[in-house]
Every structure is written in C-alpha cells, then in structure tokens.
N, C-alpha and C positions, 0 to 999 in steps of 0.2 A: 250267280257268278259273280254279279256285279257286287254284292255285298263281300264276296269274299275277298275282289279286287282291292275294293277301298280299304278293308282292314288291313291287310296284308301292306297296302301303301300307307296306311296311318303308323303301322308297325313299324316300317323304313324310314319317316320322318322323324319318329322318336328315338330310335337306335342313333340314327345320323345326330339329331339335336343330344343325345349321351355323349354321343363320342367326343362333340364338339365342345361342350360344359365341361367336361370333364377337365380338359388339360387347362381352360380357361379358370374351372375353379382352382386347382391347382396353383396354376399363376398367381392368382389374385390371393391364396392361402400363401405361397412363397414368399410374395412382397409383402405382406402383414408380418411376417417373420422375419422378414429384412429390417422392415422398419422399426419394428419392437427391438431387434437384436444393434443396431444403430442405438437407438432412446437410451436402451440399459449402458452401452459404453459410453455413449455420453455424458451421460448422470454419474458415472464412475467416474470420469474424468475431470469433471464437477467436481464430484465429493472428494477428489485428490486436491484441489486446486483451491476449494474452500477451509481447507484443512490446517493449521498449523503447523508450521517445520521447523529444522532446526535454527534459522534465523531468529523466530519468533522463543524459543527457548532461548538466544542468548539476550534479546529484548528482558526476556523475565528474568535473566539475572540482577536486573538492576532494582526490581521492584524494592520499594524501601522510601526511608525519610530521612533525605540530605538535607546539610550545609551548604551554603552554596557565596563565595567569594565570586565578586563580577569585577573585570578590570575592563573600563570604556577607555578607546582612544579616538576624539575628536577628528584628528589628523595625523599624517604619520609623525615623528618623531615627538608628538605633544606628550607630556607626564598623564599617566593615565588617571580617571577617577574612578573610583575605590568604592566598593558598595556591598553591602552582605543580605542576602534572603535565605528562603529555605524552598525546596523543594520534595515533594510527593509521586512518586513513580509508581504507579500501577494498572497490572494488565486487564483490559475488560471486551467485553466481546467474544467470551470464549478462551481467551488467548494470542487474540490475533494482531491488539493493540497496543500499546504501552502508552498510556496516558499520563501524562505530567501536568501538575498543579504547582505554579513556583507564584510566590509573593515575596515579596522585597521593596528596597530603591533604586529609584536609575533617575541619575541626575539629579539628587535631589529634593525627587517626587517618590510618592509610594507608587509600588508597580506590581500589577497581575498578570499573569498570564498562562495559558494554557494548550498544550498541546499534544498531538497524537502521531504516534511513530510508530510503523508498520513494514512488513513484506509484502509488494504485490507479487504473487505466486505466478500470475498470469503472464505478469511484465517481466520477472526476473529482477524485479530492483527494488530496493528502499526507498519506502516514500515517509512525506514527513508535511504536517500539518501545523500551522503554528499562529498563535491570534493573542494578541495583548491589548493593553489599556493605553499603550501609544497610537492606535490609531484602531478601524474599522474595516482593515483589510485582511486577506489570511493569505501568508506566506507558504505557498507550497513548493516541496523540493523532491527532489530523486538521487538518487546514486547507486551507490555501489559500496560492500565491506570488503574489510582483508584481516586477516591474521583472527580465522574464525569468529568475527563480528567486532571482535575487540577495536579496528578503527572504521567508522564508517563517514563516508565523505558524500557528501550531497552540493544541489547547486539548483540554485531556483531562485526566480526575480520578481522584486518590490519596486512601488514605486517611490519616488523620493515626493515633498511638497511640491514641486513645481511641475509633477507629472511625467517625469524623465523614467524610464525603465532600467531600473539597474541590474545587474545579474550579482548577487551573494553565495558565498561557499560559505560549508559549515563543516569541520571536522570535529567529532567525537572519538576521542580514546578511551577508552578503560585502561588505565594507569595499573591499578590493582581491585581487588575487590571490594574496595571504600575509597576507591578516588577515581574520577573520569573527571578529563579537562574537554571542556567544549571551546573550539574556538570558530570565531565567523571572521571572514575575509568580506571586502568589497572597493569596489575602486577610488582613487582619491580624485582631484581635481584634474589630474589628467590623463585620468581611466585607470590608472596603474594601482594593479592589486596591493592590498594592505591590512595587517591584520587591525580588526576594530573592538573585537571585543574576546575576553576570555572568561571564561565562567571556570573555578574548580570547585566541583563537588564530593563533599566528603561524609562518610556514615561511619 
C-alpha cells in the first residue's frame, strides 16, 4: 500500500509539473516568436532606410564631366575674381552618394577639392561633406530640396583663420540638363549675409 501511495503521489507531482511547464514553455515560445517578429520588422525598416530613393535618383542625373567657371567676391560690392576648372560627378556606394572631384584654380593658385552629397533617409535631410586644398578641415552641411531636387539649400559651419565660427549657406540650382549654378553665402564684417562665390557648371 505504501508503494501504491508513493507511486500515486509521484504521478500527481509529475502531472502538476506538466501543467505548470506547459504554460511556461508556451509563454517562452511566444516570447521568442515576438522577438523574432520584432527583429524581422526592424531589419525590414533598416533595409528600406538603407536603400537609395528618389532623392538619390535626382543626384544621379548630375553624373558626368563638367566645365566650371568660378566667381569669388572677397567683400560685398567688390569685383569678382574669375577662374576656371573642371569637375567629375559620379555615384558611389551603390548609388547612395554623389562624389564630386574638382580641379582648377582659386585666387591664382591651383585648387583641388572632393565632396560627397547624399540624402539621409533616417533624418530626412540632404547632407554634404566637402574638403579641399585650402585647408585641413571638412565642411559639413545639411538642408532640404525643392522642385523635385532641382534646388538644394544647405547650411554648415566653418572656422576662419582666427578660429571664429561662421555659418555658410549654399544653394545649388539645376538650371537645365547641362547647366548647374552653385552659390555660396557667408557673413560680411558686420554679420550680414552676402554671396561670396558662384560656380556655373556646364557639360
């Protein structure tokens, strides 16, 4: 009889354990499924944000070799210094960025610059990075576009030789399939904005 009671007690314990383990196991499995679904949704969103969109397609339209005429104003009302150069625009990193390679003259000296333009889908902004032989800094700008990407307005900050930070604005206008006008604006000695540079690209 003791053996029978012991066996029945063991069976009861096993049954109760099974009832408890069943829901726990189901809960853990459901949690794993939810986690997997969440990861899948996150990866799908990441894939979407990582892919080029219509803004990158607008940049792709600029790919090619261009001639450049640059006008530079040292101060408001001054006669512009005019120079020429050439630029190559090409898409890199799977169509995510437009790389600009520029060579020419600036203020009587040879000049070379490299820039990268793109559209950050996460921030919903146009972004730009520029570096050249006039210094060892990188100018970073961000902004927005209008008219299906034909006008892009950006703002960024740079430091002058004294270490003072200045805000610079750039406006790129696609005038036609073969003409682009790039303008840069900065502060004069009083802080008032004026156009410091204009580059006309033709191909």
